[in-house]
Residue, then its C-alpha position, 0 to 999 in steps of 0.5 A: m866913476l862908472i855908474d852901473d846901478v841906478t833907479i829912475r822914474v819913467k813917465a810916458g806922455r798923456g794922450g791929448d783930449g778929443i774936442a767937441s766942435f761944429q761946422k763953421n761954414m755957412m750952410a753946413l752942419g755937423p760935428t767936426g771935433g778931432d781926436g787927441g794925439q797919442g802920448g809919446n812912448v819912452y824907449l831905452e836903446g843900447t849903445t856901446d858907451l859904457n858910461a851912458l848911465s852917468q846921465f842919471r847922476n843928477t837926472k832921475k826922471l825920463v818924461a816923453g811928450d804929451g799928445e796935443r788936444g784935438k782941433g776943429q775942422l776934423n783936425d786931430g791933435r799931434g802925437g807927443d814926441d817919443l823919448v829915446t834914451k841910450v843905455p849901455v849894452g848889457t843893461v838889465i831893466h827891472n820894472l820895480d812896479t810890475g816885476t818884469t825884466a828886460e835886457i839890452i844885449t846889442s847896440g841899437q836894440r830898443v826896448l819900450v819901457a813906458r807906453g804913451g796914453k791914448g788920445g781922446t775921441g772927438n765928437f765927429k766920431f760920435r755922430s750917427s743917424t739919430n744923433t747928428s749933432p753930438k756934443e760928446f768927446t772923451p779925454g786922453t788917458a794918462g801915459e804909463s809911469f813906472r819906477i825902473r832899476l837899470e843894472l849894468k852887467l858887462i857883456a865880454d868874451v873874456g873877463l880878467v879876475g884876480l886879487p888886487n894888484a894881480g896885474k890885470s890892468s897892465l895886461i889889458n893895456e898891453l893887449t888892447r890899449a884900454q888905458s886902465r890906471v896902473a899903480n903898485y897898490p891894492f884897489t888900483t882899478l875902481e871900475p871895470h874897463l873894456g878893451v878890444y882885441y880884434e873881435l874879442v871884448i876883454a873886461d878888466i874886472p876890479g880886484l876882488i878880496e875874500g868876502a867879496s861875495s858877501g859885500k866886503g871890499l868892492g863886494t858884489k858891485f863888480l862880481r856881477h860883471i863877470e856873469r856874462t863873460k864867456i871865459i875867465f882869465h884868472l891872474i895871480s901875482a908871482e910876488s904872492d907868498d901863497v899862490v894856492r891860497d890866492y887862487a882858492t880865495i877867488r874861486k870861492e868868491l866866484a862860486m859863492h856869488s853864482g854857481t855858473l861862474a865856477d863852471k866857466d872855462e878858465y885860464l890861469f896866469l902867474t903874472k909878474s914872472d920877471t920879478i922872482p927867480p926862475e926856480e921859485i917860478a917853477v915851484k909856484l907853477e907846479s903848485l898851481k898846475r894841481l889846481n888848473p893845468n891851463v897855467l902859464p907864467i907871463s910878464i908884460h916885459d916878456s914879449d914871448s909870454l904875451d905872444r902865448v896869451r895872444a895865441i890863446l885869444n886867437g884860439i878863442k876868436a877862431t871859435k867865436 
């Protein structure tokens, strides 16, 4: 199962202590205590692996390495190892302790989420003309520690939406070979799937139901994945006894979740058009055209209709 919302603890490394040390060589005097090493930082880095947050199923804490204590003979302690953890592109990082937010929108992008503590100062740096043998040194400071919430919002060019069993998984499989599970029952898809059509990323969003924006069914868990899609492909099954009702249901849920969703460019597809007589298709198309003129009947078993979908995608790709 896709993990797309998790709260974890991040803890940067503690800085190493400085030390008080003196020359051990004969005929030599003076302080030689080195500084402590810097504590390691905690970073999150973007990856194209959609399932990267699954690592937090059992592990809820990220801890970077501590800095080493300073050494004698002017040798500083080694810095603590940084911790770099991969999270999916599209992850929003909410710092629950500071209230700040950051986003990872490209693969390889790295965000610092907890800064390591400073190393302490050794007694060598306390020397002066009036204090030639200082015994002072300072301890290292603690690294930052925060509770952070990682919320995945898919970044896709096209988002497929519709009621359960509208044919979204079948369509994305035909277009991209994304291998979404397909069956003839509601809630076939229980997690988002991504596919790539040449340079376009297509997201198969799990089926929505009336009341999803208020938490019913799969609820807002997957509505947020549509927020960043640039264009919506709205799928309605030709087998529906009321296609206008189905269209209005999804449009209402999108608008109630976010006003920007209702304003996105939308293409409307009457799927499974091979399952009912042509005259019935014509009636349903006429009803839907009053709501959205960009409506086409399609079937995964009709190569011509799939070519029309590909032509739309090619047009989107050309303007990307």
